C-alpha positions, 0 to 999 in steps of 0.5 A: 558362185565362182571365185575370181579367175585371172584374166590377161590378154594382149589388150591388157594384162597385169602381173605381180612379183610374188605368188603369196602375200600377208596382210601389211605387205606391198603388192608390186606389179606391172600393167602392160598392153601389147596391141597397137594403140594411138590415143590422145587421152588414156587412163590406167587404174588399179584396184585391190579388192577383197570380198567374202561370199557364201551361198546355199541352195534350199530345195522345197518340194520341186523348187530350189531357192538360192540364198547368198551372203556378200560382204566387201573387205577391201576396195582400195585403188589408185590412178597409175597413168593419165595421158596420151598413149602411142603403141606402134603396130608390131612393137617388140615390147609392150607398153608397161606401167608399174604400180605399188599398192598396200594390203592393209592389216584390218578390214576397211571400216569405211565400207560399213555399214552401208547396205549390210544387215547386222542380222546377216553377220556373225560379227558387229558391222558398225565402223568402230568395230569393223576397223579393229578386225584383222583382215581374214586370210584367203579361204575356200570350202564347200561343194554343190549346194553349200559353199563359201570363199574369201578372196583378194585380187588386183583389177587393172583397167585402161580407159581410152578414147578411140573414134569419138567413143570411150573404150575400157579393157580389164585385167585381173590377177588373184592375190592369195593372202595367207594368215599372218602370225608374227609370234614365235611357235607356241610351246604350250599346247594347252593340254586337257587332261582326262581319266577313262575308267577301264578294266581287263580280265584274263588268266594271263594277268597272273605272274608266270602265265603271261605267255600261257596258251589258255585252255578251252575251259579257261576261255569259256570262263573268260567269255562268260565273265566268271568271277574266278578270272582275275580282273585288273582295274585301272584308269587311263590318264591322257592329256590332249591338246586344245591348241594346234598350230599349223607347221608346229610339230610334233603334237603332244599327246601324253598317256599313262595307266594308273592301277585301281587296286581296290577294284582289282582281284586280290590274287593280282593286287599290287602285281605290276602289269605291262601295257602297250599302245597298238593303234592310234588315230587322230583326226581334225574335223573342220566345221564351216558355218555360213550365213546368207540373206533371206526374205524374212530372216537370214539362212544358215548352213554348215558342213564338216570336213575330216582330215587325218593327222599324220604320223611320220614313219608309221602310217597304218602300221601297227604300233608297239609303244610301251605305256607306263603302268604304275602308281605315283609320279611315274611320268606319262609317255608322249605318244605324239612325240614318239609317232611324230604326230603332226598337222599337215602343212596344207589343206588346213585352215585356221579357225576364224569368224568373219561376217558370213563365214565361221570356221571351228575345229574338233580333235577326235582320237581313238586308241587301242591298247593291250594288257596281258594280251587283252585289248581295249579301246578308248576314244574321245573328242574335244574342241580345239583352236587351230592357229596359223603357222608362225612367221617369226622363225624363233628357233631357225635361221636362214643361211646364205644357201637358203637352208635352215640351220640351228647351229647359231643357238649352240654356245661355244665351248668355254673349255676349248683352247683359243684358235692359233694365229694361223687359224685366226687368219684363215677365219678372217679370210673366210669372213672377208669372202663372205662380206664380199659375197654379201656386198655383191648380193646387195648390189644385185638387189639394188640393180633389180629395184632400179630396173623395176622402177625404170620399167614400171615408173613406180615413183610416178605411180606412187605420186598419183596415188588416189582412191577410185 
């Protein structure tokens, strides 16, 4: 079940201006032909197509059966040109036709329900419900006997008459569509708190014996769990996120230890203890479930992918993060902030549900801590919602050099003296140069747009807009 590949040659080619798009964007491009052609009548069309496909192979005894799921998301086209075409032999420049076609923000409800079966879809397929569903982003996952993808592509065709018969040439270019999130980066990761009861036993818990080398007899008592070995009981309090956002880091993950004195050996009761985090690993599991058509009922398959959350500057090196160990309002330490825990910018798909594909996530973590030289391990897993990266740039501003800056959010110093007259003149001169540069940039952009319109005849293409 291969996805659609690019197809372009001298008979017909198609190219677009950008390599990535969002729902609601306009795809601007050109269709071109270089090979010679003389015909009295030709038609050039362009179509934006979108589809979601799934496939699973089931083996029974010595036979294998393939089941598929197919749903069309978009099928929007327009007539770009109609009339005679004359391309001389050996022409230096190809014949070009420009086009502009919009990517809608929602699935095209006019395509449903048609031949689709509601039992083969995770979501309703009536036109009223489909029309409210946002367009899913491009997606690809799976291997071998189970796979799924969501794709979008531009298909251009030229149909012409030659020697009394009609001929058709086709060109294709994939259009990656990224998930759109106009909201600013989230600040609330919807932390989920939990408590894990733990205890450690060691003679080193006694004040003054923190660094003492234990004798063989003391080690034997500790190994067999003798009641004479001091025991420190406590609860490990954690708060892990239930929401993750691609590109939003660091990921918060707080941790602290609260002593449980009533279950602690009297000898060390109320004695402060020190705890530290030695290792920490967090993984994001992506669960992909697909649905395919069957003879009597739909078939389903699922698979999981695992991705390690990255910690900047630490990698696999041992940690030494001090964890608060006290009763009261002692704040926890944000381990995620200390180790700069983050979600990779690539290789992660946000969670979504469309007709035959459903993607969800689980956050798993494992931590190793030490108290008085004695280590213990805590681990847990919980469902998490992964949302797309923000396209709002709430805390960033792009300068003229293309670099991000946050200097605009720093207010001026109210106690600073006003600038001198000479300084004010220099600032005015700088501002004038900046305005002049901005005007030159704007002029270049207008010239580029004019060149595109001349090359592609965009106005004629838009005027002849029609559905195929």
